[in-house]
C-alpha positions in Angstrom: 20.8 4.2 4.3 20.6 2.9 7.9 17.2 1.7 9.3 17.7 3.2 12.2 17.6 6.8 10.1 14.4 5.8 8.8 11.7 6.9 11.1 8.8 6.4 9.0 9.0 3.2 6.0 5.8 2.2 3.9 5.1 -1.5 2.3 3.1 -0.8 -0.7 1.6 -2.8 -3.6 -1.4 -3.8 -4.8 -3.4 -6.7 -4.1 -1.8 -9.6 -3.6 1.7 -8.2 -3.9 2.3 -9.4 0.1 2.4 -5.8 1.5 0.8 -6.1 4.3 3.3 -9.4 5.4 6.5 -7.9 4.3 5.3 -5.0 7.0 4.8 -6.9 9.8 8.2 -8.7 9.5 9.8 -5.8 8.8 8.4 -3.8 12.0 8.9 -7.2 13.9 12.8 -7.6 12.8 13.8 -3.9 13.8 11.4 -3.7 16.5 9.3 -1.0 15.7 5.6 -0.2 15.7 3.1 -1.4 12.9 0.9 0.7 11.3 -1.6 -1.7 9.4 -4.9 -1.2 7.6 -7.6 -2.2 8.5 -10.1 -2.9 5.6 -12.5 -4.6 8.4 -13.5 -1.4 9.6 -14.9 -0.4 6.8 -18.6 -1.3 6.6 -19.0 -0.9 2.7 -16.3 -3.3 1.6 -18.0 -6.5 1.3 -21.2 -4.5 -0.8 -18.3 -3.0 -2.6 -17.2 -6.1 -4.4 -20.5 -7.1 -4.9 -21.6 -4.1 -6.7 -18.9 -1.9 -7.4 -21.0 0.8 -9.4 -23.3 0.4 -6.1 -20.5 1.3 -3.0 -18.0 2.6 -5.0 -18.7 5.8 -3.3 -19.9 5.1 0.1 -16.3 2.6 0.5 -14.1 5.4 -0.8 -15.3 7.8 2.0 -14.9 5.6 4.3 -11.6 4.7 3.8 -10.9 8.7 3.6 -12.3 9.5 7.0 -9.9 6.2 8.3 -7.1 7.8 6.9 -7.7 11.7 8.4 -7.6 10.4 11.5 -4.6 8.3 10.8 -2.8 11.4 9.2 -4.1 13.7 12.3 -2.8 11.2 15.0 0.6 10.3 13.3 1.2 14.5 12.3 -0.2 16.1 15.6 0.1 12.4 18.3 3.3 10.6 19.2 2.6 7.9 16.5 6.1 9.0 15.2 7.8 9.6 18.3 9.1 6.1 17.7 10.0 4.5 14.2 6.9 3.4 12.3 6.6 0.2 9.4 3.0 0.7 7.5 1.3 -1.1 4.9 -0.3 1.5 3.4 0.6 5.1 1.9 -1.7 7.8 2.5 -2.6 8.1 -1.6 -3.2 5.6 -2.1 -7.0 6.2 -1.3 -7.2 8.4 -4.3 -5.5 6.0 -6.6 -8.5 3.5 -5.8 -11.4 6.2 -5.8 -9.7 7.1 -9.8 -10.2 3.2 -10.5 -13.6 2.8 -8.7 -15.5 6.0 -9.3 -17.1 8.1 -12.1 -16.8 11.3 -13.0 -18.7 13.3 -10.8 -18.2 11.0 -7.8 -14.4 11.2 -8.2 -15.1 15.1 -8.6 -16.6 15.0 -5.1 -14.6 12.5 -3.4 -11.7 14.7 -4.2 -13.3 17.7 -2.8 -13.8 15.9 -0.2 -10.3 14.7 0.4 -9.3 18.4 -0.1 -10.6 19.1 3.3 -10.4 16.1 5.2 -7.0 15.1 4.3 -5.1 18.2 3.5 -1.8 17.1 5.1 -0.1 13.6 5.9 3.2 12.9 7.0 5.9 11.6 3.9 7.6 8.2 4.7 11.4 8.3 4.4 11.3 5.6 2.8 8.6 3.9 0.3 8.8 -0.1 -0.6 7.0 -1.3 -3.5 6.2 -4.7 -4.2 5.5 -5.3 -7.7 5.2 -8.7 -9.6 4.2 -9.8 -13.6 0.0 -9.8 -13.8 -0.4 -13.3 -14.1 1.7 -13.7 -10.8 -0.3 -10.8 -9.0 -3.5 -12.7 -10.2 -2.4 -15.9 -9.3 -2.2 -14.5 -5.6 -5.3 -12.0 -5.2 -7.3 -15.5 -6.6 -5.7 -17.2 -3.2 -6.7 -14.7 -1.2 -10.4 -14.1 -2.6 -10.6 -17.8 -1.7 -9.2 -17.2 2.1 -11.8 -14.4 2.2 -14.7 -16.2 0.4 -14.8 -13.0 -1.4 -14.8 -13.2 -5.7 -13.2 -9.8 -7.3 -15.5 -8.2 -10.0 -14.4 -9.0 -13.2 -11.6 -6.8 -14.7 -11.2 -5.0 -11.4 -7.8 -6.5 -9.9 -6.0 -5.6 -13.7 -7.4 -1.7 -13.7 -5.8 -1.6 -10.0 -2.4 -3.3 -11.0 -2.3 -1.0 -13.8 -3.5 2.3 -11.7 -0.2 1.2 -9.2 2.2 0.8 -12.1 1.1 4.2 -13.5 1.2 6.0 -10.0 4.6 4.3 -9.2 6.1 5.3 -12.4 5.3 9.3 -11.8 6.3 8.5 -7.7 8.8 11.5 -6.9 7.5 12.5 -2.9 10.0 9.6 -1.4 13.0 7.8 -1.8 11.1 4.7 -3.6 12.7 1.4 -3.4 10.7 -1.5 -6.4 11.1 -4.9 -5.8 9.9 -7.3 -8.3 8.3 -10.1 -6.2 7.8 -12.5 -8.9 11.1 -15.0 -7.2 11.1 -14.0 -4.1 10.3 -15.2 -0.9 10.5 -12.5 1.3 8.4 -13.3 4.0 9.1 -17.2 5.0 12.7 -17.0 3.3 15.7 -15.6 5.1 17.9 -15.0 1.9 15.7 -13.3 0.1 14.7 -11.0 3.4 18.5 -10.2 3.9 19.3 -9.4 0.5 16.0 -6.7 0.8 17.8 -5.7 4.1 20.9 -4.8 2.1 19.5 -3.4 -0.2 17.7 -0.9 2.1 20.7 -0.2 4.0 23.1 0.3 0.5 19.9 2.5 -1.2 21.3 6.0 -2.3 19.0 8.7 -4.2 15.2 8.4 -4.7 14.7 5.3 -6.5 16.5 2.1 -6.5 15.4 -1.4 -7.9 15.2 -5.0 -6.8 15.4 -8.0 -8.9 16.5 -11.3 -8.6 16.2 -13.5 -11.7 15.5 -17.5 -11.3 
């Protein structure tokens, strides 16, 4: 699978996986457009982290509106006229909605999602960054201190579990599962080049990249 045949690549993973940094590096290395999330554009997110139950629905709907605008731009505009690397999968909002919303809120969210986001582009390749729970929790804690925010008790574990379940069942696009416990994909050259080789040699719908100590 040569990268020249990849018009739309997504790097995904839970909080602390390093997906945004790797997406930036891949886009720079390949010389293609980066399509990145903008959590800061969601005005409800700071309130959500302080009180998940009170602000979950507003936070999810705000992300849904962002995502719907992006999907329309990609399907109807010229975003995909040239290759793109993105740091989010459109399905991630429904994943977070199942974590963050109660039963009635989730039902309302899903009805609105069907109306606002009925279609979205499917990637040519999804790179799913996974790691052990302990590694992810350590990275997430470091990120939280940088952002001066505290994740609610137990929230990160729920998110990590939701990602594992989602990608265990994911079949919409070719999937490269990368265990990042012992990889340095952002600052290191050796591991990054190994990843590039895995991408170029990938065949079929699902491959794994795992490096032991």
